[in-house]
N, C-alpha and C positions, 0 to 999 in steps of 0.2 A: 904443211903436209902432215900426214899421219906420223912420219918419222920425227919431225920436229916436235909434234905433240908428245910422242913417246919419250923423246929425250928430255922433255921438260918435267916429266913426272918423277916422283921420288922412287927410290929403289924398292922393288917388291919382288920377292922370289917366287911365290906361288901364283903363277899366271894361268893356271888351269891346264887342261890337256891340249897340247899343241901338235899341229901337223898331222892330225888324223886323216886317214885316206878318204878321198872323195868317192862318192858313188853316184851313178847316173841311171835313172830309169829309162827304159826304152821309150820311143816316141809313142807307141801304142799305149803303154802303161801311163805315160804322162797325160795323154788325151783322156783316158778313162777316169783318172783321178781328178783332172780339172773339171770334167763334167759333173762329178760328184760334188766338188767344191762349189761350183756354180749353183747347183740345186740347193745346197745348204745356205748359200748367201741369199737366195731368193726367199727362203723360209725364215731366215733370221730377222728379228726386229731390232737387234742391237749387235753390231759387229765391231770388234776392236782389232786393229792391226798392230802387231808388235814388230819393230824393225831393228836390225843390227847392221854391222859393218858390211855384210854381204850384199846389201842393196846399193852400195856406193862404189863397188869395185869397177862397174862399167863407166864410172866418171873418172877413173884413173886413180882413185884413192884406195890403197891396199887395205885388206882386212888385217886382223891381228893373229888369228889362230889357224888360218888356212895353211896349205903346204908352202905358200910363199908369203905368209903373213908376217907382220912386223915382229911379234913376239917369237914366232917360229924361227925366223932368220936371226933374230937377236941371240937366240940360244947358241947359234953356230958362229956368232961373231960377224954376221952379215947384215946388210940393210937392203930393203926393196929398191929396185932400179926404177924410180919414177921421177918425173920432172915437173909435174903439174903443181900449181900452188893452190891454196885454199880459195883465193879470190877468183881464179880462172876456172875452177870446177863448176859444172852445171848439173842440175837435177837430172837423174836418169829416167828411163822409161818407167821404172817401178815407182819412182817418186811422183811422176805426173799421173800414172795410172791410179795411185791412191787418191790424189786430188780429184780425178775424174769420178771415181766411185763415191767419194764423199759428197760431191755436188749432186750426184744422182740418187743419194739416199741409201746407198749400199754399205757405206762405212760411217759409223757414228763417232769413232775416236781413234787416235793414233798414239801409241806409246813407243818412244825411241830411246835407244841407248847411245845413239850417234851424237858426236859433237861437231860434225862437219857443217851443220846449218843448212843442209840441202832441203830439208822439209820446210824450213822457214822460207827459203828462196823459191820453193815450188809454188808458193802462193797459198799454202795451207794455213787456215786461220788459227790464231793462238788458242781460241776456245776449243779447238778440236785436237790440240797437240800437248803432250806431256814430254818434256825433255829431261830425262832422269839424270843424265851425266853432264848437263850443261850444253853450251852452244858457243862455237868459235866466234860468232858474229853478234854476241850479246854481252853487254856490260851490266853490272849490278852494283847498286849503292850499298856501302857498308852501314849506312845509318837508316835510311828509309826503306831499304830492301827492294826498291823499285828497279825494273829492268828496262834497258834501252837498246835498240838495234844500232850496231856500229856501222861505220862506212867502209871498214876493211877488217880483215881477220885480226884477232888478238895476237899479240906478240909474246904473251906470257900464259902460263897455265897454273892451276892450283889456287885460283882465287886470290891472285896477288894484286896489289894496288898499282894503278896506272898513273896516279898523280893528277888525274883530271877531276874537276869539281862536278858534283851531281847536278844535272840540269833541272831536276824536279823542283816544283814549288810547293811550299807548305800551305796550310790552311789560311795563314795571314797574308799570303801573296809573296812572301819572301822566299829566296832560294834556299834549298836544303844545304846544310853545311857538310854533308857527307862527301866521301871520295868514291870514285868508280873503281871497281875491281873486275878482273876477267871472271867469267861465269863457268869455268871449266873445272870439274872436280879432280882432285888427286885421289890416290888409292884409299886413303883413310878418311876422306871427307864424307860428311853425311849428305844424303840425298835431299834435294829441295822439298820441303813439306807439301807445298801446294801441288806440285807436279806429281809427287808420290801418292798423295791422297786421292787425286782425281784418277790416276792410273789404276789404283786398286778398286775404287768405286765403280768405274766403267767396266773393268774386267769382271767384277762380281755380278753385274746385271746383264752381262753379255750373253747372247745365245751362241755366239761363235767368236773364237779368238784365232786369228791367223798370224802365225809367226813367220817372218821372212828374213833370211840371211843372218841368222843368229844361232849360236850353239847353246845359248841360254845358261852359260856357266856362271855368270856374275850374279850374285845375290845382293839385294832382294829382287832385282829386275828380272832375273831368269825364272823366279818362282811365281811372278804375278799372272802369267797366262793360265797357270793351273787353277787359279781362283775361279775361272769360268768353268772348268771341268768339274770342280768340286761342287758346283751348284747346278749341275744338270746340263750345262752347255757342252758344245763341241770344241775340240782343240785340233787345229790343222797346222802342220809344220812343213815349210818348204826350205830345205837346206841341203847342201851337197855332203856335208859331214854329219856324223851322228850327233845328237844333242842330248843334253842332260834330261830333258823331259820327253824323250821318245816313247817311253813306256806308258805315258798318259795320253798320247796322241790318238785321235780317232782316224787320222789320215796323215801319212808322211809322203811328201812328194820330193824326190831327189832329182832336181833339175835346176837350171838357172832361173832366178826370180823373174828376170825380164821375159823369158819364154813363158813362164806361168801366167804373168799378169797380162801379157799381150793376148793370149788365148782366152783368158778369163773375161776380158773386156769384150771380145768377140761373142762369146757365149751369152753374155748379159746384155749385148747390144748397146754398149756404152762407148761413145767415141773418145779417143785419147786426146786430151787437151795438150797442146804444145807448151813448152816453156816460154814465158813472156817476161821480158825485163820490166815491163810496166807493172807487173804484179810482184816483182821481187823487192822485198823491203830493203835489201842491201843496195840495189841500184837506186831505189827511191831516196835512201839516206844520202847516197853520194850526190845526187842531184840537189837535194836540200842543202847539203853542205856547200856545194858550189854556188848556189843561189845566195846563201847567206854571206859568202865571201864577196860576191860581186856587188851586193846591195850596199849602199852608203859607203862606198870606197873601202869595203872590207870591214865595216863596223856592224854588219848585220849579225843578228843572234841566231845561232843554229838550234832548232828545236827537233831533237831526234824522235824517231818513232818509238812509242812505249811498247814494251813486250811483257808487261807485268800481268800475272794472273790475279784478277780481283777476288776479294774475299768472298763475295756472294756466289761466285762459281763453285768454290769449295764447299760452301754451306748451302748448296741448292737443296731445298726441302724435298722436292720431287725426286731427285736422285737418291737422297738419303732414304726415303720411304721405299724406293725400289730395291735398294741394297738390303734394307731390313727384311723385305718380303722374300728375298732369295736366300733361303736357308741352305746351309751345307748339307748335302745328302750323304749321310753316314754309310748307308748301304744301298748301292744302286742295284736295281733288279737284274738278276742273272750273273752278276760279277762273281759272287761267292761260288756258285755252282760251276761256273766256267773255270775259275782258278783251281777249285778242288779237282775238277775233272782233268786238269792239265798239270798237276803237280809233278815235279821232277823227283824221282827216287834214286838213291844211290845204291848201286849193286855192289856185291863183294869185290868185284874187280875194279871198282872205282869209276866205271862208266855210268853215264846218265841216260836213263830211259824214261819215256813218258808213259803214264798209265793210260789204259784204254779210255777213249772218249765215249761220248754218248753213242749208242748203237745206231740211232737214226742218222747222226752225222757221219758215222763211218760208212753206212750204206750209201749215202749220197756222195762220199768221197770229198767232203768239204772240210775247211779249217778256217779259223779266225786269224786275221792279221790286221793290226791297226784299226780295229773296229769294223772291218769288212769281212764278208764271207767269200772266200776264194777257193778255187779248185786246187787240190794238192798237186795235180799234174802241172799247174802253172808256176810252181815254185821250184827253185833249185836248192841244192844242199845248203848253200850259204844262207839263204833266206830262212830255211828250217832252223838253222843254228840260232839266227837272230831272234826268231820267234820264240824258241825255247827259252832264251835268255829273258826276253821281254815278258813272257807269260807268267814267270814266277814273281814278278813285281806286282804289288798290290797298291791301289790308289792311296793317297795320303788322307789322313782324317782332318795339322798345323795352325795351326795356327796359330800363325803365325803370329797372329799378333795383330792387335789393333793397329799397331804402328810397325808393321812390317813383319808379319806374324806367322809364318807358315811352318817353321821348323818344328814347333810343338805338335802340330797336326801330323807332320811326317813321322815323328816319333810314335805317336798314337797309332798310325797306320801300320808301322813295323810291329808294334806290340800286338795289334789285332791280327796281323798276318801270322805271327809266331803262335798266337793262341789257336788260330784255325789249324795250324799244322801240328799242334800238340806240343809245342816247344815253350818252355817257361823262360821268361826273361830274367835278367839278373835282379831287377827290382822285385819281381814276384818271388824269386827264391829268397831274397833278403827279407821281404815282408813275411813270408812263411816262417822263416827262422825267428823273426821278432815275435810273431804270434805264438810260436811254440814256446819261446822263452817266457812270454807273458802268461801263457796257460800253465806252465810249470810253476811259476811264482805264485799264481793264484791258487794252484792245487796245494802247494806247501803251506801257504797262509791258511787255507781252509782246514787242512789237517791239524795245524796248530790250534786253531779256534775250537775244533771238535774235541781235541785232546784236553784243552783247558776246560771246556764245558763238562766233559766226562769227569775230570778231576774235581771240579766244583760240585758236581752231583754226588760224587763219592763222599766228599767231606760233609756235605749236607746230610747225606744218609747216615753217616757215622754219628753226627751230632744228634740227629733225631733218635737213633738207637740208644745213645747215652742218656738222653732225656727220658726216654721211655723206660729204660732200666732203672733210673733213679726214681721215677714215679712208682714203678712196681715195688722197689725196695721200701719206699716210704709207706705205700699202702700195706705191705706185709707187716711193717713195724707197728703201724697203727692198729692193725687187726690183732696182732699178738698182745698189745697192751690192753685192748678191750677184753680179750679172752682171759687175761690174768685177773682183771677186775671182776668179771662175771664168775670166774671159778672161786675166787676168795669169798664172794658174797653168797655163793650157792643158790643163786637165783638169777632171774633175768631182769633187766632194767625195767623200772616201772613207768618211766616217762622220759621224754626227751626235752631238754631245756629249750624254751622259746628262742626265736631268732632275735638277735641283738645282744645276748649274753656273751661274755668274753670266752667262757670255757663250758664244756658239757659236764654237768655234775650228775653223779649216780647216787641213788638213795643209800644212806649209811646202814650198818647192821642193826642198830637199835630201832630205827624206824621200821625196817623190814620185819622184825620180830613182832612188833605191836600190831602191825597190819595182819600178820598171819593169825594172831590170837583173835582179832576181831572177825576174821573170816570164819574161824572155827566156831565162834559163838553164834554166828548167824546160821 
């Protein structure tokens, strides 16, 4: 039972929000919303259903965070009052409705957080199912990693060894030497890669994700449905309690999942398939085990049903191409305008008021709620409060991560929201301070370089002035020497010595006097 499963887990303090009050829509409101959902399912080419413990409560298995959930009562030192065993539980109306919708082409994939094995027992094929937290009726080999359906519920949790040999055969025909372990995750265990990869891929290509009976608090499982919303698809949530992803939902239906699924089948004209032991792998395994024991006086070999996800399913090229083609929509049309038009502003008295919305919408007396347009008169004060809380939240950008990746995108969405509201994030303030520091350092270095260049130019100018002064002095000295020579000879120089002589010679006094006499004779 869920209690024995909970007792087998390791201690973990932070189990999320527990015991939140449940809310029920009126019958008329449920009918209106189910009709909307039915229309969206007809339009959708790829629908993924995400399930939690809430779809198994009708089978007698308690949930975990409801008012009477396992974790909620554990906090009070109590346990749920249930008597049903894992083996005796049967798939509920919701389990069988999902199989019915899958066989009629309305559901393409199912992602579950449940370990009760009721999806397996409902007859849902392995190719259509991702079990993110394990399965009470599946064993896994620690060596070859292959999975096999058990003939009864596991007696251990946390992937512990059961001491049984793996029944798988290797390529050479010999038996695998590994040991079988239970397939149920403990708090700190990593999710199975194949199941997680397929869950993310199908959610990314989905036109519609339908969440049933889950508060979506456990990550990364709780973040996977939002992958559909981020790529332009729709997100619908059916749960009695508030969920972590309510702000992203296009439609929230507060009613029992069995009520929703029964009416949905009627609107889609899909008959509900009954549970059949002939399609239950657990019952088939029990028959195979009995047959192997009966054969050859008990020497028969029991060949269990394999529940392994083949590698080719994970590496499906067509699915990979479709994932690649569905890009994350950073800005969905109208979201920014709607958010800005409905911002909450804090008044001096501390009360919260909403800014005026679009005039046309006010005239029509309309408002948005969960992706729908509703009359304000149809809502009560409590719903107005919830809407105000929801409208301030902006879609995520996360991502998360190729391997589980959405937290980064959420951070980016918060930053984007803060920027739109004119609020600077801590990282932006830090970056601005770093930029200011860098600019100041650059400015100081620039000033130092300029001062150095000015100093170098000053020295260069002084050197040039000194050289110029020396040249002027030298020219004056040479000129004065010439003047002395000319004055002593009382005449001007007769000739300049040709180039190549070492010194300039001036005609002596005797030669000058003879020249004068010749000139006079002439």
